[in-house]
PAVEX-623786 format. One record per residue: x, y, z of N, C-alpha, C, CB in turn. Coordinates in steps of 0.05 Angstrom, whole numbers. Each point is the difference from the previous one (the first is absolute). Glycine has a CB too. Example, Ala and Ser with C-alpha at 12.3 -4.5 7.8 and 13.67 -1.06 7.14 Angstrom:
PT    n.c1    n.c2    n.c3   ca.c1   ca.c2   ca.c3    c.c1    c.c2    c.c3   cb.c1   cb.c2   cb.c3
PT     264    -114     156     -18      24       0      18      24       0     -38     -23      25
PT      31      44     -39      16      24       1     -15      22      14      24     -13     -43
This chain:
PT    n.c1    n.c2    n.c3   ca.c1   ca.c2   ca.c3    c.c1    c.c2    c.c3   cb.c1   cb.c2   cb.c3
PT     653     156     -42     -17      23      -7      -6      15      26     -20     -24     -40
PT      23      49      39      -5      17      24     -30       0       6      41      28     -11
PT     -48     -26      36     -27       2       9     -10      28      -4       7     -36      34
PT     -32      39     -41     -12      26      -5     -25       3      17      18       1     -47
PT     -26      23      54     -25       5      12     -22      -6     -21      19      36      32
PT     -41     -47     -24     -22      -4     -19       5     -23     -19     -10      48       4
PT      -2     -46     -27       1     -22     -20      23       4     -19     -49      -5       4
PT      58     -18     -15      21       1     -20     -11     -16     -24      38       4      34
PT     -37       7     -58      -9     -13     -24      24      -5     -18     -46      22       4
PT      50     -47     -12      22      -7     -18     -12      -2     -28      26     -25      37
PT     -16      43     -55     -11       2     -27      22      -8     -19     -33      36      13
PT      29     -57     -28      21     -10     -18      -7       5     -29      13     -35      33
PT       6      45     -49      -3       3     -28     -23      18      -9      19     -44      -3
PT     -26      64      18     -23      17      -7       9      23     -18     -22     -12      43
PT       2      22     -58       5      25     -15       2      23      19     -24     -19     -40
PT      36      41      31       2      24      18     -28      10       7      44      12     -21
PT     -63     -14       2     -27      10       5     -14     -16      22      -2      15     -47
PT       5     -41      46     -12     -17      20      13       5      27     -11     -35     -34
PT      37      36      35      14       5      25      -8      27      12      38     -27     -17
PT     -41      47       0      -8      27       9     -28       0      12      29      20     -35
PT     -48     -33      21     -28      -1      10      -1     -14      27     -17       0     -47
PT      30     -23      49       0     -16      25      14      16      22      -1     -43     -26
PT      23      56      19      15      15      20     -17      23      11      43     -12     -23
PT     -58      25       6     -18      22       9     -20     -10      21       5      23     -45
PT     -18     -45      39     -20     -11      18      14      -7      26     -28     -17     -38
PT      50       3      36      14      -9      24      12      23      16       9     -43     -23
PT      -2      64       9      11      24      14     -21      10      20      28      12     -41
PT     -53     -11      32     -22       9      18      -3     -19      23     -23      21     -39
PT      30     -46      36      -3     -20      21      26      -2      17     -32     -26     -29
PT      52      41      22      26      -1      15      16     -25      -6     -22      26      35
PT      16     -40     -57      14     -24      -7      25       5     -17     -44     -25       2
PT      61       6      -4      24       2     -17      -4     -18     -24      29      11      40
PT     -21      -2     -63       0     -16     -24      29      -7      -7     -43      21     -17
PT      50     -46      15      26      -9      -8      -2      -9     -29      13     -14      48
PT       2      26     -65      -1      -6     -29      25     -15      -8     -29      40      -9
PT      25     -62      -5      23     -15     -11      -4      -3     -30       7     -25      44
PT      14      21     -59      -1      -4     -28     -14      24     -15      -1     -49       8
PT       7      73       1     -10      24     -14      23      19      -5     -45      -5      23
PT      40      24     -41      20      20      -6       1      19      24      -8      -4     -51
PT      29       2      67       2      15      25       1      30      -5      23     -39      21
PT      -8      48     -41       3      28      -5     -26      13      -7      47      -8     -15
PT     -62      -4      -3     -26      10      -8     -20      -1      23       9     -14     -47
PT      -8      -8      62     -19      -3      22       6      20      23      -4     -48     -12
PT      30      52      17       7      19      21      -8      29      -7      38     -30      13
PT     -34      37     -39      -8      26      -9     -30       4       2      39       0     -31
PT     -54     -20      24     -29       2       2      -9       1      29      -4     -25     -43
PT      16       9      60      -7       1      29       6      27      12       9     -49       3
PT      13      61     -10       7      26      10     -20      21     -10      49     -13       1
PT     -55      12     -27     -20      18     -11     -27      -1      14      24      -4     -44
PT     -32     -21      52     -26      -3      13       2       5      30     -11     -33     -35
PT      35      37      45       3       5      29      -4     -25      17     -16      45      -8
PT      22     -68      -3      -4     -25      15      26     -16       4     -47      -2     -18
PT      69      15      13      26     -14       1       5     -14      27      17      34     -31
PT     -27     -23      53       4     -13      26     -15     -26       3       7      45      19
PT     -26     -50     -38     -15     -25       1       7     -20     -21     -36      26      20
PT      57     -19     -36       8     -18     -22      29      -7       4     -34      21     -32
PT      39     -47      28      27     -10       4       6     -18     -24      -3       2      50
PT      27       1     -62       8     -16     -23      21     -20       9     -10      38     -31
PT       7     -62      23      19     -22       7       8     -15     -25     -21      -4      46
PT      46      -2     -49       9     -16     -23      -8     -29       5      39      31      -9
PT     -39     -48     -11      -5     -28       4      18     -11      22     -15      -5     -48
PT       5     -12      65      17     -11      22       6     -29      -5     -20      33      32
PT      40     -44     -18       6     -28      -2     -24     -18       9      49      11       8
PT     -51     -34     -19     -22     -19       5      -4      -4      30       9     -22     -44
PT      13      20      59      -1      -6      29     -14      22      16      41     -27      -5
PT     -42      51      -6     -13      23      14     -29       3      -6      44      22       1
PT     -54     -35     -22     -27       5      -9     -21      -5      21      15     -12     -45
PT     -13     -10      60     -20      -6      20      -2      22      21       9     -49      -7
PT      13      62      14       0      22      18     -17      23     -11      45     -13      18
PT     -41      19     -43     -16      21     -13     -29      -6       0      40      11     -28
PT     -46     -36      20     -29      -8      -2     -13       1      28      11     -29     -39
PT       3      19      59     -12       0      27      -3      28      11      19     -44       8
PT      -1      62     -15      -2      28      10     -22      16     -13      49      -3      10
PT     -57      -5     -34     -20      15     -15     -28      -6      11      29      -1     -41
PT     -46      21      40     -28      -3       7     -15     -14     -22       2      41      29
PT       6     -34     -54     -12     -11     -24      21       2     -22     -48      12      14
PT      48     -31     -33      18       1     -23     -17       3     -25      34     -30      23
PT     -26      49     -40     -14       5     -25      15     -11     -23     -20      41      19
PT       7     -56     -36      12     -10     -25     -17       8     -23      21     -39      25
PT     -16      63     -36     -17      10     -22      10      -9     -28     -10      39      29
PT      16     -64     -32      11     -10     -25     -20       2     -22      28     -31      25
PT     -18      35     -50     -17       0     -23      -1     -29     -12      12      48     -10
PT       8     -64      17       2     -27      -9      15     -16      21      -2      13     -50
PT      -7     -36      58      13     -15      21      -5     -29      -5      -4      38      33
PT      25     -54     -39      -4     -28      -6      -7     -16      26      32       4     -38
PT     -20       4      61      -6     -15      24      -7      19      23      30     -36     -16
PT     -12      54      23      -5      18      22      15      -8      25     -44       9     -18
PT      70     -15      15      16      -9      23       2      21      22      26     -28     -32
PT     -24      53      26       2      21      20     -26      -1      17      29      29     -30
PT     -52     -30      17     -25      -1      15      -2     -25      17     -22      25     -37
PT      31     -48      27      -1     -24      16      19       1      24     -12     -26     -42
PT      36      36      38      19       2      22     -10      19      21      38      -9     -32
PT     -49      31      24     -11      19      20     -22     -13      16      11      39     -31
PT     -29     -53      18     -22     -13      14      11     -22      19     -31       9     -38
PT      51     -23      30      12     -20      17      11      12      26      11     -28     -40
PT      -4      54      38      10      14      24     -23      13      15      43       9     -23
PT     -68     -14      14     -23      11      14      -7      28      -8      11     -29      37
PT      -1      39     -59      -6      27      -9     -20      -1     -23      46      16      14
PT     -69      -3     -10     -20       1     -22      11      14     -25     -36       0      34
PT      25      -8     -57      10      11     -25     -24      13     -15      36     -35      -2
PT     -30      59      -9     -18      12     -19      13      -3     -27     -19      34      34
PT       6     -48     -52      12      -7     -26     -19       6     -23      27     -35      23
PT     -15      39     -46     -15       3     -25     -13     -27      -6      31      37     -17
PT     -55     -37       7     -14     -24      -7      10      -9     -28     -41      13      28
PT      65     -23     -29      13      -9     -25      14     -26       5       5      48     -16
PT      -2     -64      -5      16     -24      -1      -1     -17      25      29      25     -30
PT      -6     -33      39       2     -18      24      -8      13      26      35     -22     -24
PT     -37      49      25      -8      13      24     -29      -7       8      32      38     -11
PT     -48     -44     -10     -28      -8       6      -1     -26      15     -14      23     -42
PT      34     -40      40       1     -25      15      15       3      26      -1     -25     -43
PT      22      40      43      18       3      23     -13      17      22      39      -5     -30
PT     -56      24      22     -13      17      20     -30      -7       0      33      38      -6
PT     -43     -46      29     -28      -7       3     -15      26       8      11     -49      13
PT     -26      60     -32     -13      26       4     -19      -1      24       3       8     -49
PT       2      10      68     -16       2      24       8     -19      22     -37      14     -29
PT      56     -32      24       8     -20      19      30       4       8     -34     -32     -18
PT      51      35      -2      29       4       5       9      27      -9       7     -49      -4
PT     -25      64      -9       7      26     -11     -23      11     -16      48     -12      -1
PT     -42      31     -16     -20      12     -17      10       1     -29     -18      28      39
PT       2     -37     -58       6       3     -28     -13      25     -11       5     -51      -5
PT      10      66     -10     -10      25     -11      -2      -2     -31      21      26      38
PT     -44     -20     -48      -3       0     -29      13      26     -11     -43     -27       3
PT      60      23     -23      13      23     -13      23      12      16     -44       9     -21
PT      53      14      11      23      13      12      -4      30       5      28     -33     -24
PT     -53      40      28      -6      28       6      11       7      27     -42      -2     -29
PT      61      20      31      12       7      26     -21       7      22      40      15     -25
PT     -61      -2      17     -21       8      20     -13     -25      12      -8      43     -26
PT       3     -63       9     -12     -25      11      19     -13      20     -26      -6     -44
PT      51       4      37      20     -12      18       2      16      26      25     -18     -40
PT     -25      44      38       2      17      24     -24      -5      18      27      34     -26
PT     -51     -36      14     -24      -4      16       1     -27      15     -26      27     -34
PT      35     -48      20       1     -26      12      20       0      23     -11     -22     -44
PT      34      33      40      21       0      21      -9      18      23      36      -7     -35
PT     -48      30      29     -10      18      21     -20     -14      17       9      38     -29
PT     -28     -53      17     -20     -14      16      12     -21      17     -33       8     -36
PT      53     -23      26      13     -20      16      15      11      24       4     -28     -42
PT      10      50      37      16      12      22     -18       9      22      34      15     -33
PT     -59      -7      26     -19      10      20     -16     -23      13      -3      43     -25
PT       9     -67      18     -16     -23      10      18     -21      12     -36       9     -34
PT      47      -5      58      19     -19      11     -12     -29       3      21      38      24
PT     -47     -40     -18     -12     -26       2       0     -15     -26     -29      18      36
PT      24      -4     -58       1     -12     -26      28      -8      -7     -40      27     -14
PT      59     -10      20      29      -7      -5       8     -25      15      10      49      -7
PT     -19     -51      32       7     -24      16     -13     -25     -12       3      29      41
PT     -28     -27     -49     -13     -23     -13      15      -8     -26     -44      14      20
PT      51       6     -36      15      -6     -25      27     -12       6     -24      38     -22
PT      37     -28      43      26     -11       8      -2     -29       7      13      45      17
PT     -33     -52      -2      -4     -29       8      -6     -16     -25     -16      13      46
PT      -2      -2     -64      -6     -14     -24      24      -3     -19     -47      17       4
PT      64       3      -4      24       0     -17      18     -24       7      -3      50      -4
PT       7     -54      30      17     -23       9     -12     -26      -9      17      27      39
PT     -43     -30     -34     -14     -25      -7       0      -4     -30     -29       4      41
PT      23      17     -56      -1      -3     -29      28      -7     -11     -38      33      -2
PT      59     -20      11      27      -5     -10       8     -29       6      11      48       6
PT     -20     -59      17       8     -27       7      -9     -21     -21      -1      14      49
PT     -20      -7     -64     -10     -18     -21      19      -2     -24     -46      10      15
PT      67       7     -15      18       0     -23      27     -13       8     -22      41     -17
PT      23     -55      39      25     -13       8       7     -23     -18      -9      12      47
PT      33     -23     -45       8     -21     -18     -17     -25       1      46      17       5
PT     -53     -26      19     -16     -24       2     -28       3     -13      25     -12      42
PT     -37      35     -37     -26       6     -12       2       2     -30     -15      23      42
PT      36     -11     -52       4       3     -28       5     -27     -14      19      46       8
PT      -3     -63       5       5     -27     -11     -26     -16       0      48       2      17
PT     -64       0       4     -25     -15       0     -18       9     -23       3      -4      50
PT      -6      30     -54     -16      10     -22      11      -9     -27     -14      40      28
PT      40     -38     -31      12      -8     -25      -5     -30      -6      35      36       6
PT     -32     -52      15      -5     -29      -3     -29      -6      -8      36      -9      35
PT     -54      24     -24     -28      -3      -8      -5       8     -29     -14       9      47
PT      27      12     -56      -2       8     -28      10     -22     -18       5      49      13
PT      19     -60      -7      12     -21     -17     -17     -25       1      45      19       8
PT     -55     -26      15     -17     -24       3     -25       3     -17      18      -8      47
PT     -31      32     -45     -24       5     -16       6      -1     -29     -17      28      36
PT      39     -17     -45       8      -1     -28       4     -29     -10      20      46       4
PT      -7     -62      13       6     -28      -7     -27     -15      -2      46       2      22
PT     -64       2      -3     -25     -14       0     -17       8     -24       1      -2      50
PT       0      28     -57     -15       9     -24      11     -13     -25     -11      44      23
PT      38     -45     -25      13     -11     -24      -7     -30      -1      37      34       2
PT     -36     -48      20      -6     -28       1     -29      -6      -8      34      -6      36
PT     -53      23     -28     -28      -4      -8      -4       5     -29     -14      13      45
PT      29       4     -58      -2       5     -28      11     -23     -17       4      49       9
PT      17     -62       2      12     -22     -14     -16     -26       5      46      22       4
PT     -60     -22      18     -16     -24       7      16     -20      16     -27       7     -40
PT      48       2      53      17     -18      15     -11      -6      27      39      17     -24
């Protein structure tokens, strides 16, 4: 990923309206918005109409081996999902030390620790998202704290930690079943 002056925001799977609102705020801040998994033609037309084309960049999905580069190059990653069973993109970004702004839905509520590794946003109002991102971009100290928290929080989802938690769940279930049977 090429280096940019100022901040870079990686926005995945967003609606054109959300991308446009965030891009407007970041345009004022001199930041670049990188959009993935969006309709490029519609997004480019909207960016041109708004006069923010120089701050919006469209990228196709990239190979798995390049993802960490994208996450590390971003100032913040946005995951405005309407439904998310786990939130792998958010977890991978945090493991790279990049804070995540995510919708407060599904697995994202577990994967993103609100105020520690990122920010959870209620709803999908583009103005709310733009406000959150704008505040973060203007607060480098908060971004740094979230970045450090993101790495620590993501480390709790490693294989050994996951196996330990799973073993505890099974052990608890077996103990509960044994107490019911009277064994």
